[in-house]
mmCIF file of the N, C-alpha and C atoms, coordinates in Angstrom:
data_MODEL
# 
_entry.id   MODEL 
# 
loop_
_atom_site.group_PDB 
_atom_site.id 
_atom_site.type_symbol 
_atom_site.label_atom_id 
_atom_site.label_alt_id 
_atom_site.label_comp_id 
_atom_site.label_asym_id 
_atom_site.label_entity_id 
_atom_site.label_seq_id 
_atom_site.pdbx_PDB_ins_code 
_atom_site.Cartn_x 
_atom_site.Cartn_y 
_atom_site.Cartn_z 
_atom_site.occupancy 
_atom_site.B_iso_or_equiv 
_atom_site.pdbx_formal_charge 
_atom_site.auth_seq_id 
_atom_site.auth_comp_id 
_atom_site.auth_asym_id 
_atom_site.auth_atom_id 
_atom_site.pdbx_PDB_model_num 
ATOM 1   N N  . MET A 1 1  ? 12.343  -13.527 67.423 1.00 0.00 ? 1  MET A N  1 
ATOM 2   C CA . MET A 1 1  ? 12.126  -12.162 67.011 1.00 0.00 ? 1  MET A CA 1 
ATOM 3   C C  . MET A 1 1  ? 13.308  -11.652 66.191 1.00 0.00 ? 1  MET A C  1 
ATOM 4   N N  . ALA A 1 2  ? 14.504  -12.037 66.571 1.00 0.00 ? 2  ALA A N  1 
ATOM 5   C CA . ALA A 1 2  ? 15.690  -11.583 65.856 1.00 0.00 ? 2  ALA A CA 1 
ATOM 6   C C  . ALA A 1 2  ? 15.733  -12.173 64.454 1.00 0.00 ? 2  ALA A C  1 
ATOM 7   N N  . GLU A 1 3  ? 15.241  -13.408 64.297 1.00 0.00 ? 3  GLU A N  1 
ATOM 8   C CA . GLU A 1 3  ? 15.217  -14.020 62.974 1.00 0.00 ? 3  GLU A CA 1 
ATOM 9   C C  . GLU A 1 3  ? 14.288  -13.247 62.036 1.00 0.00 ? 3  GLU A C  1 
ATOM 10  N N  . GLY A 1 4  ? 13.215  -12.729 62.560 1.00 0.00 ? 4  GLY A N  1 
ATOM 11  C CA . GLY A 1 4  ? 12.283  -11.928 61.759 1.00 0.00 ? 4  GLY A CA 1 
ATOM 12  C C  . GLY A 1 4  ? 12.938  -10.667 61.235 1.00 0.00 ? 4  GLY A C  1 
ATOM 13  N N  . PHE A 1 5  ? 13.714  -10.012 62.116 1.00 0.00 ? 5  PHE A N  1 
ATOM 14  C CA . PHE A 1 5  ? 14.409  -8.797  61.680 1.00 0.00 ? 5  PHE A CA 1 
ATOM 15  C C  . PHE A 1 5  ? 15.480  -9.101  60.636 1.00 0.00 ? 5  PHE A C  1 
ATOM 16  N N  . VAL A 1 6  ? 16.154  -10.214 60.794 1.00 0.00 ? 6  VAL A N  1 
ATOM 17  C CA . VAL A 1 6  ? 17.168  -10.599 59.810 1.00 0.00 ? 6  VAL A CA 1 
ATOM 18  C C  . VAL A 1 6  ? 16.512  -10.856 58.458 1.00 0.00 ? 6  VAL A C  1 
ATOM 19  N N  . LEU A 1 7  ? 15.402  -11.583 58.469 1.00 0.00 ? 7  LEU A N  1 
ATOM 20  C CA . LEU A 1 7  ? 14.681  -11.827 57.222 1.00 0.00 ? 7  LEU A CA 1 
ATOM 21  C C  . LEU A 1 7  ? 14.146  -10.529 56.624 1.00 0.00 ? 7  LEU A C  1 
ATOM 22  N N  . LEU A 1 8  ? 13.696  -9.614  57.479 1.00 0.00 ? 8  LEU A N  1 
ATOM 23  C CA . LEU A 1 8  ? 13.208  -8.320  57.012 1.00 0.00 ? 8  LEU A CA 1 
ATOM 24  C C  . LEU A 1 8  ? 14.319  -7.541  56.316 1.00 0.00 ? 8  LEU A C  1 
ATOM 25  N N  . ILE A 1 9  ? 15.479  -7.481  56.920 1.00 0.00 ? 9  ILE A N  1 
ATOM 26  C CA . ILE A 1 9  ? 16.609  -6.745  56.354 1.00 0.00 ? 9  ILE A CA 1 
ATOM 27  C C  . ILE A 1 9  ? 17.077  -7.400  55.056 1.00 0.00 ? 9  ILE A C  1 
ATOM 28  N N  . ILE A 1 10 ? 17.189  -8.726  55.049 1.00 0.00 ? 10 ILE A N  1 
ATOM 29  C CA . ILE A 1 10 ? 17.620  -9.431  53.845 1.00 0.00 ? 10 ILE A CA 1 
ATOM 30  C C  . ILE A 1 10 ? 16.620  -9.185  52.707 1.00 0.00 ? 10 ILE A C  1 
ATOM 31  N N  . GLY A 1 11 ? 15.352  -9.258  52.996 1.00 0.00 ? 11 GLY A N  1 
ATOM 32  C CA . GLY A 1 11 ? 14.317  -9.032  51.976 1.00 0.00 ? 11 GLY A CA 1 
ATOM 33  C C  . GLY A 1 11 ? 14.347  -7.616  51.437 1.00 0.00 ? 11 GLY A C  1 
ATOM 34  N N  . MET A 1 12 ? 14.482  -6.627  52.321 1.00 0.00 ? 12 MET A N  1 
ATOM 35  C CA . MET A 1 12 ? 14.491  -5.240  51.879 1.00 0.00 ? 12 MET A CA 1 
ATOM 36  C C  . MET A 1 12 ? 15.740  -4.925  51.057 1.00 0.00 ? 12 MET A C  1 
ATOM 37  N N  . VAL A 1 13 ? 16.889  -5.474  51.458 1.00 0.00 ? 13 VAL A N  1 
ATOM 38  C CA . VAL A 1 13 ? 18.120  -5.257  50.701 1.00 0.00 ? 13 VAL A CA 1 
ATOM 39  C C  . VAL A 1 13 ? 18.012  -5.908  49.324 1.00 0.00 ? 13 VAL A C  1 
ATOM 40  N N  . THR A 1 14 ? 17.421  -7.095  49.276 1.00 0.00 ? 14 THR A N  1 
ATOM 41  C CA . THR A 1 14 ? 17.253  -7.777  47.996 1.00 0.00 ? 14 THR A CA 1 
ATOM 42  C C  . THR A 1 14 ? 16.361  -6.976  47.062 1.00 0.00 ? 14 THR A C  1 
ATOM 43  N N  . VAL A 1 15 ? 15.251  -6.487  47.567 1.00 0.00 ? 15 VAL A N  1 
ATOM 44  C CA . VAL A 1 15 ? 14.334  -5.696  46.740 1.00 0.00 ? 15 VAL A CA 1 
ATOM 45  C C  . VAL A 1 15 ? 15.014  -4.400  46.297 1.00 0.00 ? 15 VAL A C  1 
ATOM 46  N N  . PHE A 1 16 ? 15.719  -3.732  47.192 1.00 0.00 ? 16 PHE A N  1 
ATOM 47  C CA . PHE A 1 16 ? 16.400  -2.495  46.846 1.00 0.00 ? 16 PHE A CA 1 
ATOM 48  C C  . PHE A 1 16 ? 17.460  -2.741  45.773 1.00 0.00 ? 16 PHE A C  1 
ATOM 49  N N  . ALA A 1 17 ? 18.226  -3.801  45.912 1.00 0.00 ? 17 ALA A N  1 
ATOM 50  C CA . ALA A 1 17 ? 19.262  -4.113  44.919 1.00 0.00 ? 17 ALA A CA 1 
ATOM 51  C C  . ALA A 1 17 ? 18.635  -4.425  43.562 1.00 0.00 ? 17 ALA A C  1 
ATOM 52  N N  . PHE A 1 18 ? 17.547  -5.160  43.549 1.00 0.00 ? 18 PHE A N  1 
ATOM 53  C CA . PHE A 1 18 ? 16.872  -5.467  42.290 1.00 0.00 ? 18 PHE A CA 1 
ATOM 54  C C  . PHE A 1 18 ? 16.347  -4.200  41.633 1.00 0.00 ? 18 PHE A C  1 
ATOM 55  N N  . LEU A 1 19 ? 15.751  -3.305  42.413 1.00 0.00 ? 19 LEU A N  1 
ATOM 56  C CA . LEU A 1 19 ? 15.230  -2.062  41.846 1.00 0.00 ? 19 LEU A CA 1 
ATOM 57  C C  . LEU A 1 19 ? 16.352  -1.193  41.294 1.00 0.00 ? 19 LEU A C  1 
ATOM 58  N N  . GLN A 1 20 ? 17.483  -1.148  41.982 1.00 0.00 ? 20 GLN A N  1 
ATOM 59  C CA . GLN A 1 20 ? 18.621  -0.372  41.476 1.00 0.00 ? 20 GLN A CA 1 
ATOM 60  C C  . GLN A 1 20 ? 19.141  -0.969  40.169 1.00 0.00 ? 20 GLN A C  1 
ATOM 61  N N  . LEU A 1 21 ? 19.212  -2.275  40.097 1.00 0.00 ? 21 LEU A N  1 
ATOM 62  C CA . LEU A 1 21 ? 19.638  -2.946  38.872 1.00 0.00 ? 21 LEU A CA 1 
ATOM 63  C C  . LEU A 1 21 ? 18.668  -2.649  37.727 1.00 0.00 ? 21 LEU A C  1 
ATOM 64  N N  . MET A 1 22 ? 17.391  -2.691  38.007 1.00 0.00 ? 22 MET A N  1 
ATOM 65  C CA . MET A 1 22 ? 16.382  -2.430  36.990 1.00 0.00 ? 22 MET A CA 1 
ATOM 66  C C  . MET A 1 22 ? 16.466  -0.982  36.489 1.00 0.00 ? 22 MET A C  1 
ATOM 67  N N  . VAL A 1 23 ? 16.660  -0.024  37.376 1.00 0.00 ? 23 VAL A N  1 
ATOM 68  C CA . VAL A 1 23 ? 16.802  1.376   36.973 1.00 0.00 ? 23 VAL A CA 1 
ATOM 69  C C  . VAL A 1 23 ? 18.045  1.549   36.105 1.00 0.00 ? 23 VAL A C  1 
ATOM 70  N N  . GLY A 1 24 ? 19.141  0.911   36.476 1.00 0.00 ? 24 GLY A N  1 
ATOM 71  C CA . GLY A 1 24 ? 20.363  0.996   35.682 1.00 0.00 ? 24 GLY A CA 1 
ATOM 72  C C  . GLY A 1 24 ? 20.182  0.424   34.290 1.00 0.00 ? 24 GLY A C  1 
ATOM 73  N N  . ILE A 1 25 ? 19.524  -0.711  34.191 1.00 0.00 ? 25 ILE A N  1 
ATOM 74  C CA . ILE A 1 25 ? 19.277  -1.329  32.890 1.00 0.00 ? 25 ILE A CA 1 
ATOM 75  C C  . ILE A 1 25 ? 18.357  -0.450  32.045 1.00 0.00 ? 25 ILE A C  1 
ATOM 76  N N  . MET A 1 26 ? 17.366  0.184   32.668 1.00 0.00 ? 26 MET A N  1 
ATOM 77  C CA . MET A 1 26 ? 16.469  1.064   31.929 1.00 0.00 ? 26 MET A CA 1 
ATOM 78  C C  . MET A 1 26 ? 17.215  2.282   31.390 1.00 0.00 ? 26 MET A C  1 
ATOM 79  N N  . HIS A 1 27 ? 18.135  2.831   32.171 1.00 0.00 ? 27 HIS A N  1 
ATOM 80  C CA . HIS A 1 27 ? 18.923  3.967   31.696 1.00 0.00 ? 27 HIS A CA 1 
ATOM 81  C C  . HIS A 1 27 ? 19.825  3.552   30.528 1.00 0.00 ? 27 HIS A C  1 
ATOM 82  N N  . LEU A 1 28 ? 20.452  2.405   30.643 1.00 0.00 ? 28 LEU A N  1 
ATOM 83  C CA . LEU A 1 28 ? 21.300  1.932   29.549 1.00 0.00 ? 28 LEU A CA 1 
ATOM 84  C C  . LEU A 1 28 ? 20.494  1.668   28.278 1.00 0.00 ? 28 LEU A C  1 
ATOM 85  N N  . SER A 1 29 ? 19.317  1.079   28.426 1.00 0.00 ? 29 SER A N  1 
ATOM 86  C CA . SER A 1 29 ? 18.497  0.819   27.240 1.00 0.00 ? 29 SER A CA 1 
ATOM 87  C C  . SER A 1 29 ? 17.985  2.122   26.634 1.00 0.00 ? 29 SER A C  1 
ATOM 88  N N  . ALA A 1 30 ? 17.684  3.122   27.456 1.00 0.00 ? 30 ALA A N  1 
ATOM 89  C CA . ALA A 1 30 ? 17.260  4.419   26.923 1.00 0.00 ? 30 ALA A CA 1 
ATOM 90  C C  . ALA A 1 30 ? 18.379  5.060   26.113 1.00 0.00 ? 30 ALA A C  1 
ATOM 91  N N  . LYS A 1 31 ? 19.614  4.998   26.614 1.00 0.00 ? 31 LYS A N  1 
ATOM 92  C CA . LYS A 1 31 ? 20.747  5.542   25.864 1.00 0.00 ? 31 LYS A CA 1 
ATOM 93  C C  . LYS A 1 31 ? 20.937  4.791   24.556 1.00 0.00 ? 31 LYS A C  1 
ATOM 94  N N  . PHE A 1 32 ? 20.775  3.480   24.590 1.00 0.00 ? 32 PHE A N  1 
ATOM 95  C CA . PHE A 1 32 ? 20.923  2.666   23.386 1.00 0.00 ? 32 PHE A CA 1 
ATOM 96  C C  . PHE A 1 32 ? 19.879  3.050   22.340 1.00 0.00 ? 32 PHE A C  1 
ATOM 97  N N  . PHE A 1 33 ? 18.608  3.159   22.751 1.00 0.00 ? 33 PHE A N  1 
ATOM 98  C CA . PHE A 1 33 ? 17.550  3.454   21.793 1.00 0.00 ? 33 PHE A CA 1 
ATOM 99  C C  . PHE A 1 33 ? 17.633  4.884   21.283 1.00 0.00 ? 33 PHE A C  1 
ATOM 100 N N  . ILE A 1 34 ? 18.099  5.809   22.092 1.00 0.00 ? 34 ILE A N  1 
ATOM 101 C CA . ILE A 1 34 ? 18.293  7.175   21.613 1.00 0.00 ? 34 ILE A CA 1 
ATOM 102 C C  . ILE A 1 34 ? 19.418  7.212   20.587 1.00 0.00 ? 34 ILE A C  1 
ATOM 103 N N  . LYS A 1 35 ? 20.477  6.473   20.827 1.00 0.00 ? 35 LYS A N  1 
ATOM 104 C CA . LYS A 1 35 ? 21.620  6.466   19.916 1.00 0.00 ? 35 LYS A CA 1 
ATOM 105 C C  . LYS A 1 35 ? 21.252  5.890   18.556 1.00 0.00 ? 35 LYS A C  1 
ATOM 106 N N  . TYR A 1 36 ? 20.453  4.830   18.522 1.00 0.00 ? 36 TYR A N  1 
ATOM 107 C CA . TYR A 1 36 ? 20.120  4.155   17.274 1.00 0.00 ? 36 TYR A CA 1 
ATOM 108 C C  . TYR A 1 36 ? 18.709  4.475   16.789 1.00 0.00 ? 36 TYR A C  1 
ATOM 109 N N  . ALA A 1 37 ? 18.141  5.586   17.205 1.00 0.00 ? 37 ALA A N  1 
ATOM 110 C CA . ALA A 1 37 ? 16.782  5.941   16.793 1.00 0.00 ? 37 ALA A CA 1 
ATOM 111 C C  . ALA A 1 37 ? 16.701  6.294   15.322 1.00 0.00 ? 37 ALA A C  1 
ATOM 112 N N  . GLU A 1 38 ? 17.781  6.824   14.752 1.00 0.00 ? 38 GLU A N  1 
ATOM 113 C CA . GLU A 1 38 ? 17.724  7.242   13.347 1.00 0.00 ? 38 GLU A CA 1 
ATOM 114 C C  . GLU A 1 38 ? 17.659  6.051   12.389 1.00 0.00 ? 38 GLU A C  1 
ATOM 115 N N  . ARG A 1 39 ? 17.957  4.871   12.846 1.00 0.00 ? 39 ARG A N  1 
ATOM 116 C CA . ARG A 1 39 ? 17.879  3.686   11.975 1.00 0.00 ? 39 ARG A CA 1 
ATOM 117 C C  . ARG A 1 39 ? 16.442  3.300   11.662 1.00 0.00 ? 39 ARG A C  1 
ATOM 118 N N  . ASN A 1 40 ? 15.526  3.627   12.546 1.00 0.00 ? 40 ASN A N  1 
ATOM 119 C CA . ASN A 1 40 ? 14.110  3.304   12.350 1.00 0.00 ? 40 ASN A CA 1 
ATOM 120 C C  . ASN A 1 40 ? 13.290  4.594   12.385 1.00 0.00 ? 40 ASN A C  1 
ATOM 121 N N  . PRO A 1 41 ? 13.179  5.288   11.261 1.00 0.00 ? 41 PRO A N  1 
ATOM 122 C CA . PRO A 1 41 ? 12.393  6.531   11.273 1.00 0.00 ? 41 PRO A CA 1 
ATOM 123 C C  . PRO A 1 41 ? 10.915  6.237   11.471 1.00 0.00 ? 41 PRO A C  1 
ATOM 124 N N  . GLU A 1 42 ? 10.218  7.208   12.039 1.00 0.00 ? 42 GLU A N  1 
ATOM 125 C CA . GLU A 1 42 ? 8.795   7.041   12.277 1.00 0.00 ? 42 GLU A CA 1 
ATOM 126 C C  . GLU A 1 42 ? 8.053   7.086   10.940 1.00 0.00 ? 42 GLU A C  1 
ATOM 127 N N  . PRO A 1 43 ? 7.084   6.208   10.756 1.00 0.00 ? 43 PRO A N  1 
ATOM 128 C CA . PRO A 1 43 ? 6.350   6.209   9.488  1.00 0.00 ? 43 PRO A CA 1 
ATOM 129 C C  . PRO A 1 43 ? 5.495   7.467   9.356  1.00 0.00 ? 43 PRO A C  1 
ATOM 130 N N  . GLN A 1 44 ? 5.460   8.007   8.147  1.00 0.00 ? 44 GLN A N  1 
ATOM 131 C CA . GLN A 1 44 ? 4.657   9.189   7.874  1.00 0.00 ? 44 GLN A CA 1 
ATOM 132 C C  . GLN A 1 44 ? 3.287   8.747   7.360  1.00 0.00 ? 44 GLN A C  1 
ATOM 133 N N  . PRO A 1 45 ? 2.226   9.409   7.802  1.00 0.00 ? 45 PRO A N  1 
ATOM 134 C CA . PRO A 1 45 ? 0.894   9.021   7.313  1.00 0.00 ? 45 PRO A CA 1 
ATOM 135 C C  . PRO A 1 45 ? 0.746   9.354   5.829  1.00 0.00 ? 45 PRO A C  1 
ATOM 136 N N  . ALA A 1 46 ? 0.041   8.505   5.136  1.00 0.00 ? 46 ALA A N  1 
ATOM 137 C CA . ALA A 1 46 ? -0.172  8.704   3.704  1.00 0.00 ? 46 ALA A CA 1 
ATOM 138 C C  . ALA A 1 46 ? -1.284  9.725   3.502  1.00 0.00 ? 46 ALA A C  1 
ATOM 139 N N  . ALA A 1 47 ? -0.950  10.856  2.918  1.00 0.00 ? 47 ALA A N  1 
ATOM 140 C CA . ALA A 1 47 ? -1.933  11.926  2.712  1.00 0.00 ? 47 ALA A CA 1 
ATOM 141 C C  . ALA A 1 47 ? -2.916  11.564  1.606  1.00 0.00 ? 47 ALA A C  1 
ATOM 142 N N  . ASP A 1 48 ? -2.468  10.828  0.576  1.00 0.00 ? 48 ASP A N  1 
ATOM 143 C CA . ASP A 1 48 ? -3.339  10.500  -0.546 1.00 0.00 ? 48 ASP A CA 1 
ATOM 144 C C  . ASP A 1 48 ? -4.444  9.526   -0.139 1.00 0.00 ? 48 ASP A C  1 
ATOM 145 N N  . ALA A 1 49 ? -4.135  8.570   0.701  1.00 0.00 ? 49 ALA A N  1 
ATOM 146 C CA . ALA A 1 49 ? -5.121  7.567   1.100  1.00 0.00 ? 49 ALA A CA 1 
ATOM 147 C C  . ALA A 1 49 ? -6.240  8.198   1.928  1.00 0.00 ? 49 ALA A C  1 
ATOM 148 N N  . ALA A 1 50 ? -5.922  9.189   2.740  1.00 0.00 ? 50 ALA A N  1 
ATOM 149 C CA . ALA A 1 50 ? -6.932  9.826   3.579  1.00 0.00 ? 50 ALA A CA 1 
ATOM 150 C C  . ALA A 1 50 ? -7.839  10.732  2.753  1.00 0.00 ? 50 ALA A C  1 
ATOM 151 N N  . ALA A 1 51 ? -7.346  11.313  1.663  1.00 0.00 ? 51 ALA A N  1 
ATOM 152 C CA . ALA A 1 51 ? -8.125  12.258  0.878  1.00 0.00 ? 51 ALA A CA 1 
ATOM 153 C C  . ALA A 1 51 ? -9.057  11.564  -0.106 1.00 0.00 ? 51 ALA A C  1 
ATOM 154 N N  . ASP A 1 52 ? -8.768  10.334  -0.501 1.00 0.00 ? 52 ASP A N  1 
ATOM 155 C CA . ASP A 1 52 ? -9.578  9.649   -1.493 1.00 0.00 ? 52 ASP A CA 1 
ATOM 156 C C  . ASP A 1 52 ? -10.730 8.911   -0.809 1.00 0.00 ? 52 ASP A C  1 
ATOM 157 N N  . LEU A 1 53 ? -11.906 9.515   -0.847 1.00 0.00 ? 53 LEU A N  1 
ATOM 158 C CA . LEU A 1 53 ? -13.089 8.933   -0.215 1.00 0.00 ? 53 LEU A CA 1 
ATOM 159 C C  . LEU A 1 53 ? -14.050 8.338   -1.235 1.00 0.00 ? 53 LEU A C  1 
ATOM 160 N N  . THR A 1 54 ? -13.596 8.165   -2.467 1.00 0.00 ? 54 THR A N  1 
ATOM 161 C CA . THR A 1 54 ? -14.454 7.647   -3.530 1.00 0.00 ? 54 THR A CA 1 
ATOM 162 C C  . THR A 1 54 ? -15.008 6.252   -3.210 1.00 0.00 ? 54 THR A C  1 
ATOM 163 N N  . PRO A 1 55 ? -14.196 5.293   -2.752 1.00 0.00 ? 55 PRO A N  1 
ATOM 164 C CA . PRO A 1 55 ? -14.772 3.963   -2.447 1.00 0.00 ? 55 PRO A CA 1 
ATOM 165 C C  . PRO A 1 55 ? -15.836 4.012   -1.359 1.00 0.00 ? 55 PRO A C  1 
ATOM 166 N N  . ILE A 1 56 ? -15.668 4.880   -0.399 1.00 0.00 ? 56 ILE A N  1 
ATOM 167 C CA . ILE A 1 56 ? -16.677 4.991   0.667  1.00 0.00 ? 56 ILE A CA 1 
ATOM 168 C C  . ILE A 1 56 ? -17.965 5.580   0.107  1.00 0.00 ? 56 ILE A C  1 
ATOM 169 N N  . ALA A 1 57 ? -17.848 6.597   -0.754 1.00 0.00 ? 57 ALA A N  1 
ATOM 170 C CA . ALA A 1 57 ? -19.037 7.197   -1.358 1.00 0.00 ? 57 ALA A CA 1 
ATOM 171 C C  . ALA A 1 57 ? -19.775 6.195   -2.232 1.00 0.00 ? 57 ALA A C  1 
ATOM 172 N N  . VAL A 1 58 ? -19.045 5.387   -2.964 1.00 0.00 ? 58 VAL A N  1 
ATOM 173 C CA . VAL A 1 58 ? -19.668 4.366   -3.813 1.00 0.00 ? 58 VAL A CA 1 
ATOM 174 C C  . VAL A 1 58 ? -20.411 3.346   -2.952 1.00 0.00 ? 58 VAL A C  1 
ATOM 175 N N  . ALA A 1 59 ? -19.804 2.932   -1.843 1.00 0.00 ? 59 ALA A N  1 
ATOM 176 C CA . ALA A 1 59 ? -20.447 1.954   -0.965 1.00 0.00 ? 59 ALA A CA 1 
ATOM 177 C C  . ALA A 1 59 ? -21.716 2.529   -0.346 1.00 0.00 ? 59 ALA A C  1 
ATOM 178 N N  . ILE A 1 60 ? -21.687 3.775   0.068  1.00 0.00 ? 60 ILE A N  1 
ATOM 179 C CA . ILE A 1 60 ? -22.876 4.409   0.657  1.00 0.00 ? 60 ILE A CA 1 
ATOM 180 C C  . ILE A 1 60 ? -23.978 4.533   -0.391 1.00 0.00 ? 60 ILE A C  1 
ATOM 181 N N  . ALA A 1 61 ? -23.610 4.928   -1.606 1.00 0.00 ? 61 ALA A N  1 
ATOM 182 C CA . ALA A 1 61 ? -24.599 5.056   -2.675 1.00 0.00 ? 61 ALA A CA 1 
ATOM 183 C C  . ALA A 1 61 ? -25.222 3.715   -3.005 1.00 0.00 ? 61 ALA A C  1 
ATOM 184 N N  . ALA A 1 62 ? -24.425 2.646   -3.009 1.00 0.00 ? 62 ALA A N  1 
ATOM 185 C CA . ALA A 1 62 ? -24.956 1.309   -3.295 1.00 0.00 ? 62 ALA A CA 1 
ATOM 186 C C  . ALA A 1 62 ? -25.934 0.867   -2.224 1.00 0.00 ? 62 ALA A C  1 
ATOM 187 N N  . VAL A 1 63 ? -25.616 1.137   -0.973 1.00 0.00 ? 63 VAL A N  1 
ATOM 188 C CA . VAL A 1 63 ? -26.509 0.747   0.122  1.00 0.00 ? 63 VAL A CA 1 
ATOM 189 C C  . VAL A 1 63 ? -27.803 1.546   0.044  1.00 0.00 ? 63 VAL A C  1 
ATOM 190 N N  . LYS A 1 64 ? -27.698 2.837   -0.221 1.00 0.00 ? 64 LYS A N  1 
ATOM 191 C CA . LYS A 1 64 ? -28.909 3.664   -0.297 1.00 0.00 ? 64 LYS A CA 1 
ATOM 192 C C  . LYS A 1 64 ? -29.791 3.249   -1.458 1.00 0.00 ? 64 LYS A C  1 
ATOM 193 N N  . SER A 1 65 ? -29.187 2.910   -2.601 1.00 0.00 ? 65 SER A N  1 
ATOM 194 C CA . SER A 1 65 ? -30.011 2.492   -3.740 1.00 0.00 ? 65 SER A CA 1 
ATOM 195 C C  . SER A 1 65 ? -30.639 1.122   -3.487 1.00 0.00 ? 65 SER A C  1 
ATOM 196 N N  . ARG A 1 66 ? -29.974 0.276   -2.741 1.00 0.00 ? 66 ARG A N  1 
ATOM 197 C CA . ARG A 1 66 ? -30.511 -1.062  -2.430 1.00 0.00 ? 66 ARG A CA 1 
ATOM 198 C C  . ARG A 1 66 ? -31.685 -0.961  -1.459 1.00 0.00 ? 66 ARG A C  1 
ATOM 199 N N  . LEU A 1 67 ? -31.597 -0.018  -0.495 1.00 0.00 ? 67 LEU A N  1 
ATOM 200 C CA . LEU A 1 67 ? -32.653 0.117   0.493  1.00 0.00 ? 67 LEU A CA 1 
ATOM 201 C C  . LEU A 1 67 ? -33.858 0.874   -0.063 1.00 0.00 ? 67 LEU A C  1 
ATOM 202 N N  . GLY A 1 68 ? -33.653 1.620   -1.089 1.00 0.00 ? 68 GLY A N  1 
ATOM 203 C CA . GLY A 1 68 ? -34.777 2.190   -1.786 1.00 0.00 ? 68 GLY A CA 1 
ATOM 204 C C  . GLY A 1 68 ? -35.013 3.597   -1.542 1.00 0.00 ? 68 GLY A C  1 
# 
């Protein structure tokens, strides 16, 4: 019975230590990515590509004329 408790304590301490290490690494990586975020700006959507629907209209017209 005592061996079970020893294994229980060792297992719980191991899991707790791993979780603490993981939280620490996540905090460090968050600081790193916040610091260097300006190097990779977010891409802006192209306004011209969304407004030009001419190819879609041509394709619809071709299909409608083909179907009769």
